[in-house]
C-alpha positions as CSV (number, residue, x, y, z in Angstrom):
1,M,-10.1,-14.7,-5.9
2,Y,-7.6,-12.5,-4.1
3,Y,-4.7,-10.5,-5.4
4,V,-1.6,-8.8,-3.9
5,L,-1.8,-5.1,-4.8
6,K,1.6,-3.5,-5.7
7,C,2.3,0.0,-6.8
8,D,3.9,-0.1,-10.2
9,P,7.7,0.7,-9.8
10,D,7.5,2.7,-13.0
11,F,5.7,5.3,-11.0
12,S,8.1,5.6,-8.1
13,L,8.8,9.2,-7.1
14,V,11.7,8.7,-4.7
15,K,14.3,9.6,-7.3
16,Y,12.5,12.8,-8.2
17,L,11.8,13.9,-4.6
18,D,13.4,17.2,-3.6
19,W,12.1,17.1,0.0
20,L,9.5,15.5,2.2
21,N,7.9,17.3,5.1
22,I,6.1,15.0,7.5
23,G,5.7,17.7,10.2
24,E,6.0,16.9,13.9
25,C,4.3,13.6,13.9
26,D,5.5,10.2,15.0
27,F,4.0,7.4,13.1
28,S,4.8,3.9,11.8
29,P,3.0,2.2,9.0
30,K,3.3,-1.1,10.7
31,Q,1.6,-0.2,14.0
32,S,-1.9,-1.3,14.7
33,E,-3.1,1.7,16.7
34,P,-4.2,4.8,14.8
35,W,-1.0,6.2,13.3
36,L,-1.4,9.8,14.0
37,K,-1.8,11.7,17.3
38,N,-2.5,15.0,15.6
39,K,-5.1,14.8,12.8
40,N,-4.4,18.4,11.7
41,F,-1.1,17.2,10.2
42,K,-0.5,17.7,6.4
43,L,2.1,15.9,4.4
44,I,3.9,18.0,1.8
45,L,6.2,16.7,-1.0
46,S,8.2,18.6,-3.6
47,L,9.1,17.0,-6.9
48,Q,11.6,18.1,-9.4
49,E,9.9,20.2,-12.1
50,Y,8.3,18.4,-15.0
51,Q,7.9,15.1,-13.2
52,E,4.1,15.3,-12.9
53,K,3.8,12.7,-15.6
54,K,5.1,10.2,-13.0
55,L,2.1,10.8,-10.8
56,S,-0.3,7.9,-10.8
57,D,-3.3,6.9,-8.6
58,C,-1.0,4.9,-6.2
59,F,2.7,5.0,-5.5
60,F,5.2,4.5,-2.7
61,C,7.2,7.5,-1.5
62,S,9.7,6.5,1.3
63,I,7.6,4.5,3.8
64,L,4.3,6.0,2.7
65,T,1.7,4.8,0.2
66,L,0.2,7.8,-1.5
67,I,-3.1,7.6,-3.4
68,S,-5.3,9.9,-5.4
69,Q,-8.8,11.0,-4.6
70,D,-10.2,8.5,-7.1
71,F,-8.3,5.6,-5.5
72,K,-9.5,6.8,-2.1
73,N,-13.1,6.6,-3.3
74,V,-12.7,3.0,-4.4
75,L,-10.9,2.1,-1.2
76,K,-13.7,3.6,1.0
77,K,-16.3,1.6,-1.0
78,H,-14.6,-1.6,0.1
79,S,-13.3,-0.9,3.6
80,S,-13.9,1.6,6.5
81,Q,-10.7,0.5,8.2
82,I,-8.4,2.9,6.5
83,E,-7.0,6.2,7.6
84,F,-6.2,9.0,5.2
85,V,-3.9,12.0,5.7
86,P,-4.0,14.8,3.2
87,A,-0.8,15.2,1.2
88,S,0.1,18.0,-1.2
89,I,2.5,17.2,-4.0
90,W,4.2,20.3,-5.5
91,C,5.8,20.0,-8.9
92,G,7.1,23.3,-10.0
93,E,4.1,25.7,-9.5
94,Y,1.5,23.0,-9.7
95,E,-0.1,21.4,-6.6
96,F,-1.7,17.9,-6.7
97,N,-3.8,16.7,-3.8
98,F,-3.2,13.1,-2.6
99,Y,-3.5,11.1,0.6
100,A,-1.2,9.0,2.6
101,M,-3.0,5.8,3.3
102,H,-2.8,3.7,6.5
103,M,-4.6,0.3,6.5
104,L,-6.0,-0.7,9.9
105,N,-7.4,-4.0,8.8
106,H,-4.6,-6.5,9.4
107,L,-5.7,-10.1,9.2
108,D,-4.0,-13.3,10.4
109,A,-4.9,-14.9,7.1
110,L,-1.5,-16.3,6.0
111,D,-1.6,-20.1,6.1
112,I,1.8,-20.8,7.6
113,E,1.3,-24.6,7.1
114,K,0.7,-24.4,3.3
115,S,2.7,-21.3,2.4
116,I,6.4,-21.6,1.6
117,F,8.8,-18.9,2.9
118,A,12.5,-18.5,3.5
119,E,12.7,-17.4,7.1
120,V,11.3,-15.6,10.0
121,K,12.8,-12.1,10.6
122,F,12.0,-10.3,13.8
123,K,9.0,-12.6,14.3
124,R,7.7,-11.9,10.8
125,I,7.5,-14.1,7.7
126,A,10.0,-13.2,4.9
127,G,11.0,-14.5,1.6
128,I,7.6,-15.9,0.6
129,T,7.8,-18.1,-2.5
130,S,4.3,-19.6,-2.2
131,L,1.5,-17.6,-0.6
132,V,-1.6,-19.4,0.6
133,L,-4.4,-17.6,2.5
134,K,-6.7,-19.0,5.1
135,E,-10.1,-18.2,3.6
136,D,-11.9,-18.7,7.0
137,K,-9.9,-15.8,8.5
138,I,-10.8,-13.3,5.7
139,N,-14.5,-12.9,6.7
140,N,-15.6,-11.3,3.5
141,S,-12.9,-8.5,3.7
142,K,-12.3,-6.9,0.4
143,V,-9.2,-5.0,1.3
144,F,-6.7,-5.9,4.1
145,M,-3.0,-6.3,5.0
146,L,-1.5,-9.6,6.1
147,K,-0.4,-9.8,9.7
148,N,3.1,-11.0,10.7
149,T,4.8,-10.5,7.4
150,Y,8.2,-8.7,7.1
151,T,7.0,-6.5,4.2
152,S,3.6,-5.0,3.9
153,I,1.4,-7.3,1.8
154,F,-1.8,-5.6,0.7
155,I,-4.5,-8.1,-0.3
156,V,-7.6,-7.1,-2.4
157,S,-10.6,-9.0,-3.8
158,D,-11.5,-9.5,-7.4
159,E,-14.4,-7.1,-6.9
160,F,-12.0,-4.4,-5.7
161,V,-9.8,-5.1,-8.9
162,R,-12.9,-4.7,-11.1
163,D,-13.8,-1.3,-9.5
164,V,-10.2,-0.1,-9.9
165,E,-10.3,-1.1,-13.6
166,K,-13.7,0.5,-14.1
167,A,-12.4,3.8,-12.6
168,N,-9.4,3.7,-15.0
169,L,-6.9,4.1,-12.2
170,K,-3.2,3.7,-13.1
171,G,0.0,2.8,-11.3
172,M,-1.1,-0.5,-9.8
173,K,-0.3,-4.1,-10.4
174,F,-2.5,-6.9,-9.2
175,I,-0.7,-10.2,-8.7
176,P,-2.8,-13.3,-8.1
177,V,-2.0,-14.5,-4.6
178,N,-0.8,-17.9,-5.9
179,E,1.7,-16.1,-8.2
180,Y,3.2,-13.7,-5.6
181,R,6.9,-14.2,-4.8
182,E,9.4,-12.4,-2.7
183,N,13.2,-12.7,-2.5
184,V,14.8,-13.6,0.8
185,Q,15.0,-10.0,2.0
186,G,11.2,-9.8,1.7
187,V,11.2,-7.8,-1.5
188,S,8.5,-8.7,-4.1
189,I,9.9,-10.2,-7.3
190,T,6.7,-10.7,-9.2
């Protein structure tokens, strides 16, 4: 069984973000080539004081997915096709070490014939109301992104979910693929 991994919106940091320094680095989370030219780059975020309770093992910040060391360990167990960039999160005088994650494993596993979606925007599927995967395209992948979708859809296996639960990681929701829904703009509503 496969699930769509979503970061829990209760752990969103955007409203608490004072500033984000992404250095002199041009990257896009949608590109398929390695996203960074300079691997010595470090991401730094500053949060308003006393917001460290909002930190979880996985959350979105602007266009980035930030993860903890524990979550990185689980991901590395299931896939070698992920890049990680160190990220420091400062909250008052406290520093927390995280990673910006970039998934390189993008699979053409969306069954367009059986899935139901609202439209194609910029050659990408949007407004999915019924998501069906092509099992033959997955090739035993435990963690991957769907190709040609308007929003990033992160798919994980039940084995991956068990490892996340065993590690007691927080800040994630796992939606069974057959229950995943988006609105017309491509925003998840489940």
